[in-house]
N, C-alpha and C positions, 0 to 999 in steps of 0.2 A: 394452950388448943384457946381460939379466941369465938365465944360462943355468937359475936355480930357476924366474924365472917363466914361462921359455920351457916348462920341463917339464908346468909344475901346470897352462900353460893344453892342454897335446897330452894331460895326462891328465884334466882335464875335458873334453877334447872327444870324448877315447877313449869315457868312460864314456856320454857323449852320446852315442855312436855306438851302443854298446852295447844302452841304452836305444831308439832307434832299431829295433833290430835285432829287440829283443823286440813291437814293433808291428807289422812286418813278417812276424814267420815266430810270433808268438803262440802257444800254450800251452806246446809243449815251450822255447820262449826263456825263459819265464816259470817254470818249475818251473826248469830249468836253474841260472839266477842266484836263485831262491828265493825267488822273490818270493809263496810262497805256491799250496797247491792251490786257494783260492777264485778269485785271480785267474788261476790255468789255464785254471779252467770258466767264468769269465767269457767268458775268451777264446775258447773253442772253443762255446760259445752265441750268440758273435756279440755281446754286450751291447758297448756302448760304454765304457763304467766306465774296463775296463783302456788303452786308448786316450787315454782323455781323462787320466787320471793319468799317465800315462806319457809322454803329450806335455808334462805342463807339466815334468816332471821333466828332459825333454832340453831345454826352452824354457831353464831356469835351468839348468844345467848349461852348452849355450851360449855363455848369456850370459855366466857365470862364468869360459868360455874366453876370450871376449874381451878382459873385462878383466886376466887374467894375460898375452897378448898385449899388450894397451895396454900393459898395466905395464913391458912387458920393451921396449919400442920398437918393438914388430913393426908396430902398427898405429897409427893416430890413436889421442888424449889421449882416452879417454872422460869423460863428466862425472862427476862424486864419486868422482872416481879411490881415493880416500885411504879413505873412509867404505866404499865398497866394497867396496875390498881386507879392512880390519879385518872388516865382516860377515862374507865367503865366508870366511875364514882359520879365526873363529870357527865359523860354521857347521860346517866339516869338522872341528874338532879336537872341537865337542864332542857332535857325532854320534859320533866316532871312541872317545871316551872314555867315552861314556852309552853306547852302544852293545853296549861290550865290559862294562859293567855288566851291563846286559840279561843278556846270554849267560852271565855268572856266574852272577849271580844267580835267574834265572828256569827251572824246571824244565817249562811251557810257557811256550816263546817267544811275544811279543805280536804282535798282527795276524796271527796266520796263518803266521811264518814262521819255519823253524825255525830251534835253535838256531846251529848253522852258519852260516847266514847271516847271522844277527846279528853272530858272531864275526868271519866274513870281509869282512863290506859293512864292519862296523867297523871291522878294520884297513887296508883299504883308507883308507878315510876319513879315518882317523886319518897314515894315508903322507900323504895329496894333503895334508892342515892345515899338516903339518911342513915340507913343502917350501915350501907358501905361504907359509907365517911365513918360513923362512929367505930367501926370495925378498923377501919385503916389506922385512923388517928391511935388506937389503943396499939396495934400491932407495927405500927412504922419501925422504931426501932430494932424489930426484930426482920424486919424486910431484908 
């Protein structure tokens, strides 16, 4: 078992559950987590758009969690393991690094999110990506 991949899977699962919380608890959660006033207002108005977008994120993060748990040996081996883990790690790292540049260089944060959202969510993604990277590197020969 690879502790870094177990941590990675747990982090992705936790992020997925927090996104479920946004769907369940609505506008106040969208605001608290910095999703932007537009998403919060849409949720208040009963629009399905925030639910659809957030459900997609929930699904992706849950799948990423399963791949980390699979690579760690906690569940059955999933298909395309190496490719999936490379892609997951790359997305987390690129989102983390890119978002920090967005936060640092933008006077007005894109997509209606605050600069603080971009900084903190990017720092979280970068951390997730680094933990994934260490775990994948350690486990590579066994994948």
